[in-house]
C-alpha positions as CSV (number, residue, x, y, z in Angstrom):
1,X,-40.4,-15.5,61.9
2,X,-38.6,-18.4,63.4
3,X,-34.8,-17.7,63.7
4,X,-32.1,-18.9,66.0
5,X,-28.3,-19.0,66.5
6,X,-25.5,-20.8,68.5
7,X,-23.1,-18.5,70.2
8,X,-23.4,-18.4,74.0
9,X,-23.6,-14.8,75.2
10,X,-23.5,-13.6,71.6
11,X,-26.4,-15.5,70.6
12,X,-29.0,-13.0,71.8
13,X,-27.0,-10.2,70.4
14,X,-26.8,-11.6,67.0
15,X,-30.4,-12.6,67.0
16,X,-31.6,-9.2,68.0
17,X,-29.4,-7.5,65.1
18,X,-30.9,-9.8,62.7
19,X,-34.6,-9.3,64.0
20,X,-33.9,-5.5,63.7
21,X,-32.4,-5.7,60.2
22,X,-35.5,-7.5,59.1
23,X,-38.3,-5.9,60.9
24,X,-37.1,-2.5,61.4
25,X,-34.6,-1.7,58.5
26,X,-36.6,-3.8,56.0
27,X,-33.7,-5.9,54.9
28,X,-34.3,-9.4,53.2
29,X,-33.5,-12.4,55.3
30,X,-30.3,-13.3,53.6
31,X,-29.0,-9.8,53.6
32,X,-30.0,-9.4,57.2
33,X,-28.0,-12.5,58.4
34,X,-25.0,-11.5,56.2
35,X,-24.9,-8.0,57.6
36,X,-21.9,-7.0,59.8
37,X,-22.3,-7.6,63.5
38,X,-21.0,-6.5,66.7
39,X,-21.0,-7.7,70.3
40,X,-20.5,-6.2,73.8
41,X,-18.9,-8.0,76.8
42,X,-19.6,-5.7,79.5
43,X,-21.3,-8.3,81.7
44,X,-20.1,-11.4,83.4
45,X,-20.1,-14.3,81.0
46,X,-22.7,-17.0,81.5
47,X,-20.2,-19.8,81.5
48,X,-17.7,-20.8,84.2
49,X,-15.4,-19.0,85.1
50,X,-17.8,-16.1,84.1
51,X,-15.3,-13.8,82.6
52,X,-16.0,-10.1,82.7
53,X,-14.6,-7.4,80.3
54,X,-16.2,-4.0,81.2
55,X,-16.3,-1.8,78.1
56,X,-15.2,-4.3,75.5
57,X,-17.0,-4.3,72.1
58,X,-15.9,-6.5,69.2
59,X,-16.9,-5.3,65.7
60,X,-16.7,-7.3,62.6
61,X,-14.1,-5.6,60.1
62,X,-16.6,-4.6,57.6
63,X,-18.0,-2.1,59.9
64,X,-16.6,1.4,59.3
65,X,-13.4,2.1,61.1
66,X,-14.7,5.5,61.9
67,X,-17.5,3.9,63.9
68,X,-14.9,2.1,66.1
69,X,-12.9,5.2,66.5
70,X,-15.9,7.2,67.7
71,X,-16.8,4.4,70.1
72,X,-13.2,4.4,71.5
73,X,-13.5,8.2,72.0
74,X,-16.6,7.4,74.2
75,X,-14.6,5.0,76.4
76,X,-15.1,1.6,74.7
77,X,-12.4,-0.9,74.4
78,X,-13.0,-1.8,70.7
79,X,-11.5,-4.9,69.1
80,X,-11.9,-6.0,65.5
81,X,-13.1,-9.4,64.5
82,X,-12.4,-10.8,61.0
83,X,-15.3,-10.3,58.6
84,X,-17.9,-13.1,58.9
85,X,-16.4,-14.7,61.9
86,X,-18.3,-17.4,63.6
87,X,-17.7,-15.6,66.8
88,X,-20.6,-13.2,65.8
89,X,-23.1,-16.0,65.9
90,X,-24.8,-17.7,62.9
91,X,-28.3,-16.9,62.6
92,X,-30.7,-18.8,60.3
93,X,-34.4,-17.6,59.7
94,X,-37.5,-18.1,57.8
95,X,-39.7,-15.1,57.1
96,X,-43.4,-15.7,56.1
97,X,-44.7,-13.5,53.4
98,X,-48.4,-14.0,54.0
99,X,-49.5,-11.5,51.3
100,X,-47.8,-13.7,48.6
101,X,-47.7,-17.0,50.2
102,X,-44.0,-17.4,50.2
103,X,-41.4,-18.3,52.8
104,X,-38.1,-16.5,52.5
105,X,-34.9,-18.0,54.3
106,X,-31.6,-16.7,55.4
107,X,-28.8,-18.9,56.2
108,X,-25.7,-17.3,57.9
109,X,-22.3,-18.1,56.0
110,X,-20.4,-17.6,59.3
111,X,-21.0,-21.4,59.8
112,X,-22.0,-24.3,57.5
113,X,-25.7,-23.6,57.0
114,X,-28.2,-23.5,54.1
115,X,-31.8,-22.8,53.3
116,X,-33.9,-25.3,51.1
117,X,-37.4,-24.9,49.7
118,X,-39.6,-26.2,47.1
């Protein structure tokens, strides 16, 4: 399952969410990359000047508001992203179905991307 995304510090978070969507939750690749995402910023940023936002968590707007409210009650500083924002990464993947000899692709609509096959 090769996959990747641009996105700086959100890159690994977006990729992990897609990986889990496919390999733990059994989602099809396209559904997995289109699923709502979140990202935490409770660590110094990788890029100069290394901004640091303890407790900050961004959720795409299609994540239930009750989830954000519950996280606020736990002390997180929750912010809402627009749905399908490029800020949540843009993962593309190919999943090999060895049993059927088929490759399944997923291309994230958060940025210009597509899957082609023959």
